[in-house]
C-alpha distance (Angstrom), angle and dihedral (degrees) to the residues before:
residue distance angle dihedral
X1 . . .
X2 3.77 . .
X3 3.80 107.4 .
X4 3.77 124.6 -145.8
X5 3.81 93.7 -122.4
X6 3.80 89.8 53.6
X7 3.81 89.5 51.0
X8 3.81 92.0 54.1
X9 3.78 90.3 45.4
X10 3.82 89.8 54.7
X11 3.82 90.4 49.0
X12 3.79 91.8 51.3
X13 3.81 90.5 52.8
X14 3.83 93.6 59.4
X15 3.77 119.2 104.6
X16 3.82 120.0 -102.6
X17 3.80 86.9 -128.2
X18 3.80 88.3 61.3
X19 3.81 90.4 54.6
X20 3.82 92.0 47.0
X21 3.80 88.8 56.6
X22 3.81 98.5 35.3
X23 3.81 101.7 50.8
X24 3.85 97.9 54.2
X25 3.81 90.5 41.9
X26 3.80 91.7 50.6
X27 3.81 92.8 48.2
X28 3.81 92.0 47.6
X29 3.80 91.7 53.1
X30 3.82 92.8 41.6
X31 3.82 92.1 53.0
X32 3.81 95.9 35.7
X33 3.84 93.0 118.5
X34 3.81 90.1 55.6
X35 3.80 92.0 45.8
X36 3.81 91.9 50.0
X37 3.82 91.4 47.1
X38 3.80 90.1 50.7
X39 3.80 94.8 50.4
X40 3.80 92.3 44.2
X41 3.85 90.9 49.9
X42 3.80 95.6 -123.9
X43 3.79 121.3 -169.9
X44 3.82 93.9 -135.1
X45 3.81 98.1 47.2
X46 3.80 92.6 131.1
X47 3.80 92.6 51.5
X48 3.80 91.5 46.6
X49 3.81 90.3 50.4
X50 3.80 93.7 48.8
X51 3.80 91.5 46.5
X52 3.80 89.8 46.9
X53 3.81 93.5 64.2
X54 3.83 97.0 68.2
X55 3.82 95.2 22.3
X56 3.78 92.1 67.5
X57 3.80 88.3 76.9
X58 3.81 91.3 59.5
X59 3.80 120.6 58.7
X60 3.80 91.8 -157.1
X61 3.80 93.7 54.1
X62 3.82 91.1 42.4
X63 3.82 91.7 53.5
X64 3.82 90.1 47.0
X65 3.81 89.1 54.3
X66 3.81 91.1 49.9
X67 3.80 89.2 53.2
X68 3.82 90.6 47.6
X69 3.82 90.9 49.0
X70 3.80 91.9 52.8
X71 3.80 98.1 41.2
X72 3.81 104.6 32.4
X73 3.80 125.8 111.7
X74 3.78 118.1 -82.0
X75 3.79 122.3 -123.6
X76 3.77 114.5 -103.0
X77 3.76 108.9 -106.0
X78 3.78 123.4 -132.7
X79 3.81 90.2 -107.3
X80 3.82 92.3 55.0
X81 3.81 93.6 49.8
X82 3.82 93.5 46.7
X83 3.81 94.7 58.5
């Protein structure tokens, strides 16, 4: 059985360069639904972001947020509201 102390020992043996690459990559993937919603100018970006925080622990919820980020309504731009 893999003991907890052995796990932490393995983590301490990893290179700092690994952590510099891993942490931003992990956060980018974890918050991918929020990033997609931001770039696609979605109306419910705040709700997607707030739901993204706990949903990252569940693949089903995370995939649902990705779908919502791609298919949700866009914000009305200033040009659309002025006409």
